[in-house]
Each structure stands twice: as structure tokens, then as C-alpha cells.
N, CA and C of each residue as an Amber inpcrd file, in Angstrom:
protein
   150
-206.5490000 -22.5730000-120.6400000-206.1190000 -21.3340000-120.0610000
-206.2850000 -20.2310000-121.1020000-206.9530000 -19.1880000-120.7370000
-207.1830000 -18.0730000-121.6490000-206.4900000 -16.8310000-121.0940000
-205.5320000 -16.3320000-121.8380000-204.7950000 -15.1490000-121.4010000
-205.3970000 -13.8680000-121.9590000-206.3680000 -14.0190000-122.7960000
-207.0540000 -12.8600000-123.3400000-206.1440000 -11.9990000-124.1840000
-206.2470000 -10.6880000-124.0120000-205.4610000  -9.7830000-124.8540000
-203.9630000  -9.7800000-124.5040000-203.5970000 -10.4420000-123.4080000
-202.1960000 -10.4460000-122.9870000-201.4040000 -11.6190000-123.5630000
-202.0440000 -12.4960000-124.3060000-201.3900000 -13.6870000-124.8370000
-200.1450000 -13.3700000-125.6740000-200.1770000 -12.4020000-126.5890000
-198.9560000 -12.1160000-127.3600000-197.7970000 -11.6430000-126.4800000
-198.1070000 -10.8390000-125.4750000-197.0610000 -10.3600000-124.5770000
-196.4690000 -11.5140000-123.7830000-197.3030000 -12.3980000-123.2680000
-196.8320000 -13.5320000-122.4790000-196.0090000 -14.4790000-123.3520000
-196.5000000 -14.8030000-124.5380000-195.7680000 -15.6920000-125.4360000
-194.4330000 -15.0660000-125.8520000-194.4450000 -13.7900000-126.1410000
-193.2040000 -13.1020000-126.4990000-192.2050000 -13.0800000-125.3550000
-192.7040000 -12.9020000-124.1430000-191.8190000 -12.8980000-122.9770000
-191.1730000 -14.2610000-122.7740000-191.9630000 -15.3180000-122.9020000
-191.4130000 -16.6660000-122.7750000-190.4110000 -16.9470000-123.8960000
-190.7150000 -16.5170000-125.0920000-189.7980000 -16.7130000-126.2130000
-188.4870000 -15.9720000-126.0080000-188.5800000 -14.7390000-125.5550000
-187.3700000 -13.9540000-125.3030000-186.5420000 -14.5780000-124.1860000
-187.1970000 -15.0290000-123.1190000-186.4800000 -15.6770000-122.0170000
-185.7820000 -16.9480000-122.5080000-186.4400000 -17.7300000-123.3470000
-185.8240000 -18.9420000-123.8890000-184.6240000 -18.5840000-124.7630000
-184.7300000 -17.5280000-125.5380000-183.6280000 -17.0820000-126.3860000
-182.4310000 -16.6460000-125.5390000-182.6800000 -15.8890000-124.4910000
-181.5990000 -15.4320000-123.6180000-180.9440000 -16.6160000-122.9130000
-181.7390000 -17.5400000-122.3990000-181.1690000 -18.7120000-121.7300000
-180.3510000 -19.5480000-122.7040000-180.8380000 -19.7090000-123.9020000
-180.0850000 -20.4490000-124.9170000-178.7560000 -19.7710000-125.2260000
-178.7660000 -18.4570000-125.3270000-177.5320000 -17.7110000-125.5990000
-176.5460000 -17.8570000-124.4410000-177.0410000 -17.8280000-123.2150000
-176.1650000 -18.0020000-122.0520000-175.5510000 -19.3970000-122.0230000
-176.3470000 -20.3890000-122.3370000-175.8330000 -21.7670000-122.3620000
-174.7780000 -21.9100000-123.4530000-175.0600000 -21.3820000-124.6360000
-174.1040000 -21.4510000-125.7380000-172.8150000 -20.7170000-125.3920000
-172.9290000 -19.5530000-124.7940000-171.7500000 -18.7810000-124.4200000
-170.9230000 -19.5240000-123.3670000-171.5710000 -20.1370000-122.3930000
-170.8600000 -20.9050000-121.3790000-170.1540000 -22.1100000-121.9710000
-170.8110000 -22.7770000-122.9040000-170.2180000 -23.9500000-123.5440000
-168.9890000 -23.5420000-124.3670000-169.1280000 -22.4690000-125.1370000
-168.0010000 -22.0040000-125.9560000-166.8460000 -21.5160000-125.0820000
-167.1440000 -20.8120000-123.9890000-166.0990000 -20.3240000-123.1060000
-165.3910000 -21.4920000-122.4150000-166.1500000 -22.5080000-122.0360000
-165.5440000 -23.6790000-121.4180000-164.5580000 -24.3610000-122.3460000
-164.9260000 -24.4810000-123.6130000-164.0180000 -25.0790000-124.5940000
-162.7580000 -24.2330000-124.7550000-162.9270000 -22.9150000-124.7790000
-161.7750000 -22.0260000-124.9300000-160.8600000 -22.1070000-123.7050000
-161.4470000 -22.2060000-122.5210000-160.6430000 -22.2990000-121.3050000
-159.8730000 -23.6160000-121.2580000-160.5110000 -24.7090000-121.6790000
-159.8130000 -26.0040000-121.7140000-158.6460000 -25.9630000-122.7020000
-158.8670000 -25.3270000-123.8520000-157.7940000 -25.1810000-124.8410000
-156.6430000 -24.3470000-124.2840000-156.9670000 -23.2470000-123.6170000
-155.9330000 -22.3860000-123.0390000-155.1700000 -23.1260000-121.9410000
-155.8610000 -23.8960000-121.1310000-155.2060000 -24.6620000-120.0780000
-154.2800000 -25.7120000-120.6720000-154.7350000 -26.4030000-121.7110000
-153.8890000 -27.4070000-122.3540000-152.6460000 -26.7550000-122.9540000
-152.8040000 -25.5760000-123.5260000-151.6650000 -24.8620000-124.0940000
-150.6790000 -24.4550000-123.0070000-151.1800000 -23.9860000-121.8790000
-150.2970000 -23.6100000-120.7700000-149.5870000 -24.8290000-120.2000000
-150.2810000 -25.9440000-120.1050000-149.6560000 -27.1570000-119.5830000
-148.5780000 -27.6540000-120.5330000-148.7910000 -27.5270000-121.8320000
-147.7790000 -27.9260000-122.7980000-146.5410000 -27.0270000-122.6860000
-146.7560000 -25.7460000-122.4090000-145.6380000 -24.8240000-122.2620000
-144.7790000 -25.1620000-121.0440000-145.4030000 -25.7680000-120.0300000
-144.6780000 -26.1140000-118.8050000-144.0430000 -27.4920000-118.8890000
-144.1310000 -28.1470000-119.9940000-143.5180000 -29.4470000-120.1420000
-144.4640000 -30.5890000-119.8510000-145.7550000 -30.3340000-119.8580000
-146.7310000 -31.3960000-119.6720000-147.0410000 -31.7260000-118.2260000
-146.5140000 -30.9650000-117.2790000-146.8400000 -31.2250000-115.8710000
-148.2680000 -30.8270000-115.5900000-148.9800000 -31.6400000-114.8030000
-150.3680000 -31.2760000-114.4620000-150.4550000 -30.1250000-113.4890000
């Protein structure tokens, strides 16, 4: 496949999209951990009831 003069733009676009998707995945993973911690803290405050 030959993209000609557009190859740098296409490669850069794919790279940027991969970077954004990676950041979204990382942010979701970190937020999930924080939410689980907050939920565990709230459950402990209520006496351990689920």
C-alpha cells in the first residue's frame, strides 16, 4: 500500500488516535479504582453493610 505524500499525516493520525485511546483507557482504569476505594470507605462508615 502506497500512501504517497500523505503517509506522514496518516501515520500521525493513527498514532494520535492510539495515544488518545490509551489515555481514555488509563483514565477509566484509574477512576474505577478510585470509585471502588470510595465505595469501600462508605461501606465501612455504615458498619460494613453491603
